[in-house]
Structures are given as structure tokens and as C-alpha cells.
N, C-alpha and C positions, 0 to 999 in steps of 0.2 A: 449446110449445117456440118458441124465442124466433128472430128472425130472422136473426141469425149462425148458430146451430144448422141453423137449418132449409134456409139455402144450403149449409152445409156438406154437408149430407146429400145435397141435389140434385147439387152438382156429384160427390160418388162415385160417382154412379149413370152417369159418364159418363167415358171418356178421352180422346174430342176433342170437342172443340165448335167453331162454325162463328163467327168474327168478323166484321161489317160495319162497314167504313171507307166515309169519304168518298173516299179515294182521291187519291193524289199529282195524278192529271189532273181531278180535281172529280168523276171518275164513280164509281159503286159499286164497291166491289172487298171480296172475300170471302176468307178465310185460316183453314185447320184450326190449332186452339190446342191443346195439352195443358190438361187441366183444371186450375183453379187449385187451390191448397191455401190452407188457414187457417195461418199461419205467423208468430208476433211480433204476434198480434193485427190481421192482415189476411189480404185476399185477395189472392194475389201468384201468377205465375208469372214464368219466364223467358223475355227474348226475345235474341234474337241482334242485336248494333249494325248489322251489316250486311246483315238482312233488310228486304225493303219494308214489311213490317208494322209495323216501328219507325219508319220513317221516316214513314212515314203516320200515327202516332199522337204523334209529337213535333210534327206538323205541325197536327193538329188532334186533339186528346185524348179526345174523344168518340166511343166504339164502342157496338157489341153484340154480346154472345156469345148464340147461340142452339144448341139442342140438340133433339133427337127420341125420347122412348121410347115405341119403337112396340108393346112389349110391354103398357105401362100408360097407353099412349094418353095421354101427357104432353109437351105442349110446353112448352120451355123458352126464356126470353127474358129475360138481363139487361142492363138499359140501365146505362152506366158512364161514368166517365171515367179516363184512364191518369194516373197519378202514378210517377215513376222512382226508383227509387235503386241508386248503384253503392257501396253500402256494400260492402265486402269479404268480410267476414264473412258479412253475411248473403247474398249471390251465393254464397258457399262453402255455406253450408248448405243454400241451394235448389236447387245445381243436381243433387248426387245424386239427387234424387227425378225428374228428368227426363232419364233415360239416351239416350231416343228423340232428343232435341235435340242432348245432346253427341255423339252419334254422327252428326248432319247436319254439325253446325258445328265439330267437334273441342271438343277439352277446354281449351283455354286461357280461364282464366275471365277474365280480361280482354277478350272479345270478346261479355261476357255484360251487361246490365242486369236489375234486378228491375222487373216492371211491376205496381205495386199499384192495384187497384179502387177506386176514391174514388164518390162519389154514387151509391152502387149503387139501383137500382129492379129488381124482380122481379117478371114476371108470367108465372104457370101457366095455361095453359089444357089442359083436360081435357074432351071431347065439347062441351057446350052450356056449360060454366061459365068461368069467368076471375077470376082471384084477383092481385091486386098487392100486395106490400108493399115497405118499404123496409128497407135494412142499415145501420145507423152506420159512419161511417167508422173508420178506423183513429186511434187517440190517440196513439201510441207509435211507428209506422214513420216515416210520413211527418208533417214538419211544416209546415201550411198558417197560414203568419203572415198575418192581415187585417187590414188598414189602412184605417180610413175614409177617403175622401178629402177630407182637410179640411188647409188652407193652416197651419194651426198645430201639428200633425202631422209635416206636411213641415218644417217650421221648424225644428222642435224636433231631428230628425232630422240636418238639416244642422249644426244647433248642434253635435250631439253628434260628427261627422264632426270638423269644425273643429275642436273643442276635443282630438279624438283627435289629430290629426296637429301640433297644435303640442306633443305632451308625446312625442316619438319616444323619449327617453331614461329612459324609466322601465323598473323592473327588469323582466330577461325571465323573469318566475314564471307558475305555469300559473294562476293566477287573471287575470291580464290577460290569457294567452291564451283563455281561456272568455270572458272579457268581451269580447274581437276576435271572436271565432266570433260569439257572439251579436250584435254590432254588424255583424258583415255580414249574418247574417240580415235584419237589420230595412233595411238600406241596399239592398239585393238586393230585397224587396217594395216599398220606396219607387218605387224605381227603374223597376218596371214599373208604378206608377200616374202617375209625372211621369217619362218618358221623357228628359227633356233634364237631368234632376237630374244633376248632378257628384258622382259617389264615388269619383273617384281618388284624391283626397286620403287616405282611408281606407286603399285598396291599398296607396298607397305608404309610408305608417306602422305597417302590420304587423309584427310582430315574428316572424313563423314564417319559418325558414329553406328550407322545401321547400312544394310545392304540398302534397303529401301529409299534411304537419304541418299545413296549412291545415285541410284536407280533416277532418283528424282532429279539429281543434278546432270546427269548425263544427259536427259531427256530436254532440259531447257538449255543446255548446248547445243542438241541437234537442230531445234528451233531457232538459234541464232546463226548457228553455222549455213543451212542450207544443206546442200549439195556440192560440197568444194571438188574442185580438180586440181592437185597438188601436182605440177610440173616441174617444178624447181622450189629449192628451199626458202626462195624471197614468199613463194606463196604460202607456205607453212606459216612463216612469220605474221603474213597480212592477218591469216584467219584467226591466230591465237590473240592479235592485238585489242587494246581497248577500243578501238574504234570500231571492229566488227563485235565484240563481245559483249561490252559496256554500254552500247548505246540502246 
């Protein structure tokens, strides 16, 4: 049995697990969590945005899920990190699987966000034995753009932003919207590495009429890009090429 199927089987044994976090006041905090489900190639569960648990993971995404099966004498620990998705269709698909959560926080879908498990490391303890295995990250739901901290890559992204800002009168077509969505992803990833990087000219030159439209095309760009690793400027050029984005 592969690691993903095995973890899915383990989660199915529990309705509630307990999540340990660092806490907002930097002291350990524990929260009951409905067991994650496997949906769209990821282990995921919904969270209420007003919940303290969400606030803690937003501040420090590393956490640990724990459970104990007394009948089998099995202790389960899942060390992981939280990624978040506000994709409306995905949250809508996820919420009906958690009626206890919506009973507690209400049925307004806008109050919820999907927590996706990444960097998953599973430990099983049974009497005197211990086993550890890793679970691959999702390749579709969450796009994690990884940039090597290289000045040539930074300069290439800045050049692309400058070029886009100079071409404000381009036709309002779907290809341009998709390209802009992809460029936003790379600009935001670069901003994390170089906080002083100015991406405002890109935001000012975008052709989206509303924020929701912007998020829709960013989401489409994520589907096209996958999880790119950019180690040299040529990788960036390839990721933004018609062969990748428009096929």
C-alpha cells in the first residue's frame, strides 16, 4: 500500500484528532480537529476563519495531528504544515462532509477556508514498535512556486513586471488574463524572498475588472503551472511561455 492510501486508511479510523500548535502567545495549544479527507489529490479539512486555530496556523503553519486507537493500541502522529485554499468550488465541495463544523459556525461558505496538509511525516507507534513514513505533497490543489534566491531571477521578474506595466493597452483577452495570473504568482513568490521588491506597477497594470476575476485567473494559472522550481532565469521564461500556459 502506498503512503497516501495508507494515511487515508489511518485517518478513516478517527472522527476527531487533536492538533498541537505553537499558540498565539507562544505557549503550546491543542485543538480538536475533524479527520482530514482525501480530496482533489490532497489531505484537507475545512476551518472557520474566526477560529483561533486558523489564526495560529496563519502565524506559524507547522503543526501536529495526534490520535490514539485504544482497541488496536496504535498511536498516530502526523507532523505537517498548513497550506490554505479559498477556492470557492473546492470549499463548497468540502463543507458538506463536515456537518458538525457548519452546525457550530454556521452555513455561510464565506466563513470557511480549506486547510491542505503539506510536508506530511507520519509516525505510528504500537507497543514497542515505531514506524515513520512520508506522504507526497499535492500536485494540483496548492501551487508552491519555489524560486532560488538568485539576483538574475529577481531581475528577470522585475523586467517582466516593467514590460507588463508599459503595455497597458493590450487587448482584453483570455490569454492576457491567464498570463497576468501567472505573473502575479511569480511576483508574489519573489516578494517573499525580496520584501523590498516593488510589484505595485504590476498590480496597477492588470486588466481584471474585479478582485474575484483576478482570483479566478490566478487559480487557472495555478492549474497550468503545477509546482515549478525556478533555479535559473530560463526556467521562468519556460513557465511563462505559450507552450506551458496556452496548451
